[in-house]
C-alpha positions in Angstrom: 2.9 -18.5 -31.7 0.8 -18.1 -34.8 1.0 -14.7 -36.5 -2.5 -13.9 -37.7 -2.8 -11.9 -40.9 -5.2 -9.0 -41.0 -6.4 -10.3 -44.4 -7.3 -13.7 -43.0 -11.0 -14.6 -42.1 -9.8 -14.6 -38.4 -8.4 -11.1 -38.8 -9.1 -8.6 -36.1 -8.4 -5.0 -36.9 -7.0 -2.5 -34.5 -7.9 1.1 -35.6 -5.5 3.9 -35.7 -7.2 5.5 -32.7 -6.9 2.3 -30.7 -3.3 1.9 -31.6 -2.5 5.5 -30.6 -4.3 5.1 -27.3 -2.5 1.8 -26.4 0.8 3.5 -27.2 -0.2 6.4 -24.9 -1.2 4.1 -22.1 2.0 2.1 -22.4 3.9 5.3 -21.9 1.7 6.3 -18.9 2.2 2.9 -17.3 6.0 2.9 -18.0 5.5 -0.4 -19.9 7.0 0.1 -23.4 7.1 -3.6 -24.1 3.6 -4.4 -23.0 0.9 -5.4 -25.5 -2.9 -5.3 -25.4 -4.6 -8.5 -24.6 -8.3 -9.0 -25.5 -10.0 -11.9 -23.8 -13.7 -12.9 -23.9 -15.2 -14.5 -20.8 -18.6 -15.6 -19.8 -20.7 -13.1 -17.9 -22.0 -9.6 -18.4 -25.6 -8.8 -19.1 -25.6 -10.4 -22.6 -23.7 -13.7 -22.0 -20.1 -12.9 -22.9 -17.9 -9.9 -21.9 -14.8 -8.3 -23.4 -11.8 -7.8 -21.2 -8.7 -5.6 -22.1 -5.5 -5.9 -20.1 -1.8 -5.1 -20.6 0.4 -8.2 -20.7 4.0 -9.0 -21.4 3.9 -12.7 -22.0 2.4 -14.7 -24.8 0.9 -18.1 -24.7 1.2 -20.8 -27.4 -2.4 -20.4 -28.6 -2.3 -16.6 -28.9 -3.0 -14.9 -32.2 -1.0 -11.7 -32.8 -2.2 -8.6 -34.6 -0.1 -5.5 -35.1 -0.7 -1.9 -36.1 1.7 1.1 -35.9 4.0 -0.6 -33.5 1.2 -1.7 -31.2 0.5 -5.4 -30.6 -2.9 -7.0 -29.9 -3.0 -10.5 -28.6 -6.0 -12.8 -28.5 -6.2 -16.4 -27.3 -7.7 -18.9 -29.7 -10.9 -19.5 -27.7 -11.6 -15.7 -27.6 -10.6 -15.3 -31.2 -13.4 -17.6 -32.3 -15.9 -15.2 -30.7 -14.4 -12.0 -32.2 -13.0 -13.0 -35.6 -13.5 -10.2 -38.1 -14.0 -7.6 -35.4 -12.6 -4.1 -35.3 -11.2 -2.7 -32.0 -11.5 1.0 -31.8 -11.0 3.7 -29.1 -13.8 6.2 -28.9 -14.1 9.4 -27.0 -17.6 11.0 -26.7 -19.8 12.7 -24.2 -20.4 9.4 -22.4 -16.7 9.0 -21.8 -13.7 7.2 -23.4 -13.4 3.5 -24.0 -12.2 0.7 -26.2 -15.1 -0.6 -28.3 -15.4 -3.8 -30.2 -17.4 -3.9 -33.4 -18.0 -7.6 -33.5 -19.7 -9.1 -36.6 -20.3 -12.3 -34.6 -22.5 -10.6 -31.9 -26.2 -11.2 -32.3 -26.9 -8.6 -29.6 -25.0 -6.5 -27.2 -25.8 -4.5 -24.1 -26.1 -0.8 -24.0 -22.6 -0.2 -22.6 -21.0 -2.3 -25.4 -19.0 -4.4 -23.0 -21.0 -7.6 -23.3 -22.6 -9.5 -26.1 -24.3 -12.7 -27.2 -23.8 -14.9 -30.2 -26.6 -16.3 -32.4 
């Protein structure tokens, strides 16, 4: 399993807020060993959509990113679509959610859960 460096061009950054939220959710779910998996799939109103799940098994093609004891795992196909992105957790008047600031997205929908590439 390749360990991806945050300094690499493929690096994906997990913010402090996102890491804190993942740690909290792991505690709530009684899953201390689980990690956050980000996968991109076809669909959504803009062409691709982000999916976040907890997982406890890694695949051979997973890239691994860590922050503050929290692990983020992304498969190689998804990584090509989100390389250089920042994963954040935001709470505002509209609610609370994980958000992806993706430099590869040419456009995204209003909810921020789907995007298209140029």
